[in-house]
N, C-alpha and C positions, 0 to 999 in steps of 0.2 A: 504493500500500500504506500509505503514511504517513497519507493522508487517511482510509482505512478505519479505521485504528487510532484516530485522533482522533475519528472519528464514534462508534465503539463506546464509547470512553472517556467521551465527553460523554453518551451515552445512559445508561450505567450510573451515572455520578455523579448526574445529574439525577433519574433514576428512583429511586435510593437515597434521595435527599432527599425526593422525593415520597412514596415508600413509608413512610419514617419518620414523616412528618407524618400520613399516612393511618392509620398504626398508633396514633399518639397520639390521633387523633380517632375511632378505631375505625371507619374507613371501609374498604370493599372495595378491594383493590389493583388489580384489572384496569382499572376506569375511570380510575384515577389514572395508570397506565402509558400509556393512550391519550391522556390529557390532556397528559402529558409529551411525547409525539410531536407533538401539535398545537402545543405551545409551541416545540419545537425546529425544526419544519418550517414550517407555514403562518404562524405568528405572527412568529417571529424570523428565519426563513430560515437557521438555522445548519447544517442538513443538507438538501441538495437533490439529492444524487446518487441518481438513480432506480435505477441498477444495484445499488448497495449496499443500498438499501431492499428491492428485489425479492429479492436473495440472502438477506438476513437474514430476511425474511418466510418464504421457503420452508424455510429451515433450521429456523426456529422451529416451523413447522407440523409438519415431519417428526419432530422430537424430541418434540413435544407428543403426537402420535398414537402414537409408539413407546411412550411411558410409559402412555398410555391403554390400549393393547393389553396391556401387561404387567400392569396393575392390573385388567383385566377379569375379574371373578369371577362365572362363570355360576351358581355355587352360590347366590348371593344371589337368583336368580330362582325358586328351588325353592318357597319358602313363598308367594310372591306371584306365582306364574307366570302366572296367568290375566290379572290386570290389567297385569302387566309386558309381556305379549305383546299380547293382544287389546286391552286398554285403551290401550296406547301407540299401537297402529296406529289405533284409533278417534280418539284425540286428534290424532295426526299428520294424518290425512285431514281432519278437521273444520277444524283451524287452517290447513292448506294451502289448502283450498277457500275459506275466509274471506279469507285473504291474497291468493289468486289473483284472486277476483272484485272485491275492493276495488281492487286494482291496475288491473284492466281498467276499473273505474269512474273511475279517475284518469287514464285514457287512456294507460297504459303498454302496451307491446306484449306479445305472449304470452311471449317468453323472459324478459323482466324480471318479468312477473307470476309465472312459475314460480319465479324466484329469491326474490321477495317472499313467496310462499307458503311456501317452505322456510325462509326467514328467520324467519317467525313460528312455525313448527312446533316448533323445538327450544328446549330450556332448558339453562342452563349447569351442566355437571357440576362444573367447577372452583369456581365461586362457591358453589353450593348445598352441595356436600360439605364445603367449608371451613367454611361458616357453621353447618351442622348438627353438624359435629364440634366446633366451639367451644362449642356449646350442649349437647354430649353427648346428641344426639338421633338419632344414626345408627342405634342399636339399637331405637328405638321403632318402633311399627308404621308410623306415617306416614313415618318416616325410611327404613324398608325399602322401602315402596312407592315413594317418591321415587327412591331409588337404583336400584331395579329398572327404573323407567320411564326414568331417565337412561341406564342401560346399553343398553336397547333403542333409545333415541334415538341413541346413539353409533353403533350398528350401522347404523341407517337413514341416518344422516348420511354414513357411509362409502360406502354404496350410492349416495346422492345425488351425492357427490363423483365417484364413478366414472362415473356416467351423464352428468353435466354435462360431464365432461372429454371425452366422446366425442360430445356432442350435435350437433356440426357435421357429423358423418359420417352423411349420410342414407341411404347404402347399407347394407343389412342385413348383407351378407356380411363386410365388414371389421369391423363391430362384433361380429358373432357369432364371427368368427375371433379377435379380441382377447379376448372373454369366455372362449372355449375355452382360450386360452393362459393366461389368468389362473386358470382353474379348475385347469389342470395344475400351475401354480405353487403354488396353495393345497394341492392334494393332496400335492405334493412337500414343502411345509412341514410338513404333518401327519406324513408319513413320517419326515422329518428329526427332528422333535420327539420321535418315539417310539423311533427306532433309532440315530440318529447323534449328535444334540446332547447327549443324556444322558451319553454317554461323553466327548465333547469337553469339556463343562462340568464333568464330574467331575474331570478333570485340571486344568482352569483354575481351579477353585474354591479350590485351595490357595494360589494367588497372586492377591491382590486386583487388582493392576494388569492381569494377564493376563485375568482374568474381565471386567474393564471393556472391554479391547480386543476380546476375542472377541464380547462383546455388541454393541459398536458395529459390528464387522465384519458381523454378521448383519443389523443394521439397514441398513447401507449396501448390502449384497449384495441384499437384497430390494427396496430402494428403486430400485437400478439396474436390476434385472431387470424390475420393473414399468414403469419408465420406458422401457425398451428395447422392450417390446411395446405401448407407446402409452398407458399410464396415468400418473397423477400419481405422483410419488415418495412423496407422503404416504400413499397407499394401501399401497404396499410397506412403508413404515415401520410402519404399523399392523399389517399381517399378520405382520411380523417380531416385533412386540411380543406379539401373541396367541400366536405359536409358542413364544416363550421363556417366556411366562406360565404355561405348563403344566409347566415344569420345576421340580424341587424347589429350585432355586437362584433362583427368581424374586424373592424378597425381597432377597437379596444383590445381584441385578442392579439392582433398583429403587433400592436404597440407593446403589449406585455411580453410576447414570446420573441420578438425581434432580437433583443439583446442575447437571449439564449441561442438563437439561430446564428447570430454573428459570432458568438464564442465558438460554437461547434463547427461552424463553417471554416473558421481559421484552423481549427484542429484537423478538419478533413483535408483541406488543401495542403497543409504542412505534412500530414501523414502520407499523402501521395508522393511528395518529394523524398520522404524517408524510405520509400520502397524502391527507389531508383537503383539500378545496378550498373555501375560505370564500366564493368568489364565487358558489357555488351555494346559499348559506345562505337567501337570501330566497325562493327558489323552493320550499323544502321545508317551510315552516312548517305549512301545512295537512296535507300527508301525514304529517309528524312527529307532529302532535297525534292524527291518526286512528289511526296504527299504534301509538302509545304507549298510547292508550285500549284498543285491542284486546289488547295484550300484558298490560297491568296490570289490566284488568277483565274482558274477555270470556274470555281464556285461563283465568284462575282459575275462572270460572264453569263453563266447559266441563269442567275437571278435576274440580270438585266433583260435577257431574252424572255423570261417568263413574265416579268412585270410589263414589258412592252406588248407581249401577246395579249395580256388582259386589258390593254388600252391605256396604260399610263405613259406619260411623256418621258422624254429623254432624261431630264434632270431628276425627276422622281425615281425613275428606274435605276439611275446611276447611284444616287445617294442610298437607296435601299440596298443595293448590292454591296456597297462598301461596309454597311453596318452588319452584314451577315458573313463577312469574309474571315471567319475564325472558327475554331473548334469549341464546342460547348462544354460546360461543366458536367452536363449529362453524359457526354462522351467519356469524360473521366470517371464518372460514376459507373458507367457500363464497363469500362476497362477494369476498374477495381473489382467489380463483381465477377468479371471474366477471369481475373487472376485468382480470386478466392475459389472459384469453381473449377480451376485448372483447365479452363477453355483456352487460355492464352498463357504464354510463358513470360518470364521477365524480359526476354529479348524484345518481344512485341510491346510489352508494357512500357519499356524504356523508350521505344520508338514513338508510341502514342504520347507519352509525356513530353518529349522534346518538341514534337510538332505542335502540341497544345500550347506550351509556353511561348514558342516562337510566334505562332499565328495570333494568339491573344495580344501579344505585345505589338505586333505590326498592325493589327486591326485597330488598336487604340489610336494609332497615328493616322490610319485611313479616315476614321471618324473625325479626328481633331482637325485634319487639313482637307476635309471633303470639298470645300469651296475651291481651294487651289487645285486639287486633283481634277475637279470637274472642268475648271477653266482651261487647264493645260492638256487634259486627256479626254474627259467625258464629252465635252462640247463638240469634239471632232467625230463622235459616233453618229453620223447623220442617218445611217441606215435604221436606227432604232425607231424613229418616228414613222418609218414606212412599214413596219411590221404589221401594225393594226391601225388603220386610219380612223377607226371609230374610237376617239379618245373619251375616257371617263372624266377627265379633269375639267373643271370650269376654267375658262381662259381669261376673258376680259369683257368689260362693258364700257364703251365710250372712249376707246383709245384715240379716236379722231376729235374728241371733244377738247375745246380750247380752255384748259384749266390753268390757274395761276399758282396753285398750291399742290404739292405732292406730299402725301402723308404715308409713311411706311409703318404699318402696324396699327390696327384699329381696335386693339384690346387694351384694357387697363389704362395706361396714360393716353394712348391714342384715341380711346373712346371719348374722353373728355375733350380732346382737341377737335375731334370730328364733330361733336355736338356744338362746339364754339363756331366752327365753320358753317354748320347748318343754320344756326341762329343768326349769323351775320350774312347769310346767303352768299358765301364765298364760292368761287368756282374751284373745285378740288377733285382729286382722284386718290383712291386708296390703293396701296400695294401691300398685299398680305399673303402669307403662306399657310394660313390656318383655314381648312375647309369650312369649319363652322362659322367663322367670321365672314367668309366670302358668301355663304348662303344668306346670312343676315343682311349683308349689303345688297345682295340681289333682291331680297324681299322688300327692302326699303328704297329700291331704285336709286342707289348711290353708285356712281361710277367707280370701277375697280379694275385692277389687273391682278390676276392670281399668279403668284410666283415669289421667289426669293430675291430680294434686292441685291444680294451678292452675286446673282447670276447676270453676267454681262448682257445676255440676250434680253433680260427684262429692262435693263437700263436703255438698251437700244430701242425698245418698243415704246418707251415714254415719249410723249410729244413735248419737246422742250421749248417750242417757239414762244410761248407766253408765260412760262414758269418763272417766278421770281424767288420762290422759297421752297425748299424741300426739308421736311422734318422726319427724322428717323427715330422711332421709339424703341427700336431693337437694340439691346445693350451690347451686342457682340462687337468686340474691338476690331477684329479682322474684317468683318462685314462693313463696318462704318469707314474704315480706312480705305477699302476698295471703293465704297460709294463716293467718298470725298474725291478720290483720284479721278474716277470716271466722270463725275459731275463737273469738276473743274476743267476737264478736257472738252466737255460739251459747251460750257459757258462759265467763264471765270467770275461773272457778276452775280450768279445765283447765290442767295443766302442759304447756308447749309447749317441746320441744327441737328445734332446727333445725340445719342444717349449713351451713358457709360455707367457701370456699376461701381467702379473703383476710381479713386483720385488719380492714380498713376495712368490709367487708361484715358481719363479725361484730359490730362496734360499732353499725352501723346497725340490725341485727336486734335487738340488745339495746334500742336506743332505741325500736324498734317494739313491744316488749313480750315478747320471747322470754325464757323462764325460764333457758335454757342454750343456748349455741351451740357445736356440735361443730366443732373445727378439726382435721381428720385429721392434718396434719403435726405439730401441737402435741401431740396425744394420742399420736402415734407416738413422739415423743421422750420423753414421760413414761413410756410403756410400757417402752421400752428401759431407762430409768433404774431403774424398779422391778425389771425383769428382772435387771439387773446386780447390784442390791443383794441380790436373793433367791438368786442362784446364786454369789455371791462366795465363793471358796475352797471350792466344792462342785462338783467336776467331774461327779459322778454326777447331780446335779440338773440341771445344764446339758445333759447327754446326754439325760435324760428329757424335758426341755423341747423339745430339738431333734427327738427322735423324734415327740413329739406334734404338733409344728408340721408336720413332713413328712407325717404321716398326714392332717392337716387339709387341707394343700395338695393332696394327691392326691385327696381326696374332692371338693374344689372343681373340680379339673381334670377329673375324670370327669363331674361335673355339667355343666360347660360343653361337653364333648365330646358328651354325650348330647343336649343341646338345641341343638346347632349347626345 
């Protein structure tokens, strides 16, 4: 027990140091945790207890998939349902077949080839959602497509885990019997989530600690039951998460369980690195290069073709493909299970691990520099828009309209600016990349162009003849630097107002030629100061201001509900 404590303490301490360095260098955390495992295990030999490694790994997977189940939001599939379902299946089958036959060509046996096909087919939910969230691109069209595809991939990964766990049983009857029992458990889970769990969790919700314990009880209950009928505990944990995810308390449950998930996730990814065998390294150089090439170049190309086949434009298809150009943590989970079941050896496990670390790291730069990559590479893929001429995307309204103002982004800050333009009857046009915002503008008969202002094609489509001011409420530094550069090339006299989140970014935008930089938190403080001065010793005016604010907030709430 003492050795286990020291092992966990060492993992957490070194992982924290590694994570802190990665944060400073703006690197993804998952590859860093795996590297920490490599340092503690194969390199320095500080942790060698295989039983501890196996236990930590399985616990980490179970809690990871429990949270994935809790966060699974099927409503996200509504708008992009066709590509999220049929497109994901197409991509999955194509990548699986590519991986399978490449593996056979490398003289791997059929079961290893199946694992390698699955390994290539999935992309990382954790890495991609984190990076898109940091860039505030989850609500863009390509962000929604990516999240929809990742959700479907998660479901396919669970099915793959279930099948692989039973793959050694060649007799149909035991397998069918286990599947029937699993189906009964799933039906029972649905009934519990509708009739029993709401009452239990309604009582438990008043006490945070009890809510936490009841949630863990459900997780362990389903994990144990699924293990009892012959499935992996991680499948049971995932079903438990989906079951609780339908409750009105799912956000409270996620908030309570998330720290536990984060803790065990670190242990899981570190434990993967602990199992690396460096003696196999020389044997995997050629396969490593081949599979990395497939993940980083062939996989994005397949995604581009599928997106364009479903009617999405070049920019959306390109950005979606960049976000999916890596290996998934589910691929690592499948590999860990395959190693535990003796389906794959340490040679293959080491290969999977190195490809995963490398592609996750490269994909993080793909997403970070997606605008630069599109401008220099993606914009030249002219054949993409010809694949399916029936485009799904809204394009524009009123490009030929003679407007004086260009407003980039009509949500949050932009919403108030747009209302000001409407009240003053100004001639303006909106540029936005959020499909919900575009639908709202279309309903209100407001002129718009759908697209990303960092896209040079969008800047070219704007009618600059009568424009005297452009306002960007998008806080991205690189996007605004590009905007300033391109607008100055069009007309050096146009007033340019841009937005920044940090003082350093604001100063760099001023240096680039911005006429004014909006800092939301700075303006928020100024607004409160003005408000306090205007209502000082005047209670009636404060009440009037409050009522007006409440009315405006309700309007915005209704708008967001309507376009959800």
